[in-house]
N, C-alpha and C positions, 0 to 999 in steps of 0.2 A: 689517740690524740693525733698521730701522723695523719688518719685519714680526716679528720675534722680540720687541719690546717689546709690540706689540699682542697677539701670542699670549700672552705672559705675564699682561698685562693681564687678557685675557679668561679664562685660566686662574684667576686670583686672584678674580675675580668669580663663577667657577662655584663654586668651593670655599668662600667667602664665603657665598654664597647656600646652598650645600647645608648647611653648618653652622648657619646661621640656621633650616633647616627643620627640623633635628633638635631645635634647642632649642626650637622654637615647639611640636614634636609631642611634647616629653618629658613627658607627662601619663602620671600613674599609673592603671591601668586597674583594678588589685585589690590588696588588701591581705589578708595572712594574720597572725593572731594565734596564738602558739603558747602550748603549755600554761606556760611559763615567764614569760609576759608579752611577750614578744620580739614585736615589729612588722617583717612583712617588706613591702615594697613591689615587685611583679613580680620576686619573688625576690630583692632585694636588702635587708640587713639595715638599718633606720632605727632603731629604739630597744628599750628594754624597760621597760614599764609594770608594776610590782609586782603580782602577784594579778589582773592582768587576765584578764576572762572573756568578753566579748563585745566587738565593735567596729563602728562604721558609718564612712561615708567621704561627706563633703560634697565640693563643687566644689573648695575650698581649703584644706581640713583634714580630717584623719581624727580619729575620737572613740573611746577605750577606756573602757568599763565595767569597775570592778573587783569583786571579791568583797565589798569592803567597801561598795560603792555609790559608790565616787568616779568622776566624770566627768571625764576629760582630754582637752581639746583640744590636738592634737598632743602635747606633752611638758607641757603646763602643767594643773594641777589646776585646774578651774572650778565644781565643785559636787558636792555629796553627796546621794545618795538612798538611805538605809539600806533595805535590802528590795528594791532595783532586780533585774529579772531580763534586761532586755533594752533596748537601744539603736538607734535609727536616725536617719539625718540626710538632710536634703534642703536642697542649696547649703550655707549656712552654718548652718542652724539644726537642733537635734538634738532628740530626743524621747526620753523614757526611759518604761518600762515597769515598774510596780509590781508585786509578787507579788499584791498583793489587785485587781489591774486598774486602778488608777489611772494614768493618763497624763499626763505633764508635757512641755509644750513649752519648753523649758529650764527657768527654775525656776516656772513657772507650772501649776497642776494645773487641765487643760482638759477631763477626761472620766475617767469609769471605765466600763470594759466587764469584767463579771465573767468568771471563768475565763479571761481572756486569757493566753496563753502567748508570743506573739512579736509584735513590730513591724516594721515598715517604713515607708518615706518615697520618695515620687517623685511629680513634677508639681504639688508644692504641697499633695498630701495626704497623709495616714498611713493605714496598712492595719494592722489587727490581726486576728491568728487565735486563736482560743479553743481550748479543751480538745477540744471536740465537732467540730471542722472548719469553724466558722464563720466567715467573712471579713466584715470590716467597713472600710468607707473611710469614714474619720471616724466619725460616728454612724450611718451608713447599714449594715444589712446587706444584703450584695450577692451571696453565694454561699456554698457549702458544699462542702467536699473531705474525704470521710471518711479517717481515719487521718493527718491533717496535722500536721507536726512544725515547720515553718519556713514564712516566708513573706519574700518580698523584692517590689520594685516598682522601676520605671523608667519615668517619663513616665506616662503614663497606663495602663500595663500593671501588672498584680501577677502573681506567680508563687508557685506554692506546692509545698513538698516534702513527699512522704508518707514513711511509716516504710518502705516497700519502696523508696525510691528513685526513685519516680515524680515528673516534674516538670510540672505544670500551668500554661500561660499562660491568665489569665483564664477559668479551669474548663476549658480543652481540654488534653488530654493531648499533651506535647510529646516526651518520651522517659524512658526508665529509666537511672538511673545506680546501679549495684551499689555498696551501701555508702555511698551519700550520706549526709552528717549534717548539713550546713549549706549554706544557698542565698543567693546574692546576684544582683544584676541591675546593668546599665547599658544605655547606648545599644548597646553591642556584643551583648548578648545576656545569657545566664542563667548563672553560675557556680556551680558545686558542689564543695565538698569532701569527699573521703569520709574512713572511718575509717582508713584506711591512709596518707591525706595527699595522694592524688591529687588535684590541681586540674584540671576541666574548664572550659572555654567551649563551651556548647551540646554539640557531638558530640565536640570534640576535648580530648585532655590537652594541658594547657599548662604542668604543672609539678607540683611533689612537695615537700611539706613534711610529714615524717612526725609532727613534734610538732603539726601545726594542728590547733586547735580552733574556729576561726571563721574567716568569709571576709567579705569588704566589698569594694564597687565603687562608683566614682563614679556617682553617679544612683541609688543604693539609695535 
């Protein structure tokens, strides 16, 4: 009888410990925004942000930029930037890029980079990509990638996606993802979203969302 009680106590401890580990590890790796503004986290529906067009992810929140320039932190509208074209996040701070190249750190205009088309954030810095493929870390010009269409960052690394689906990490070719249209990055690696809705992490296909228009990852 005593042995049976000890066994049950050990089993309960193991199950409780396993449950705790699952809960502790329950951290989103990527988010998808669809053409109707729906937000998905690792394939599970989260919410819908009307007219959402771009998104980013911080450590504790996701951010959605709408076609009207509204910025949502999770489901709460926090600011408006008419003419905004992209958004990035680093931990709990978000950056917004305007069509004229103005860059905002939350509600403060911190810099203007002419002809900027995309913004990313990582490691306490922000990265900007321009129409001619120039890459900036904060105010410093650090590289050039011809045909570039999107940028992502994680830690001290930045990633660039070109029109033909080639992904570069710190100017070095990583791989080509056919029909890739959007890019994100985290400590896990780089994520790509294709025009067919395929979702890749580095070389592996990990999901499908046919209506997907943008992807974000914690650490981007």
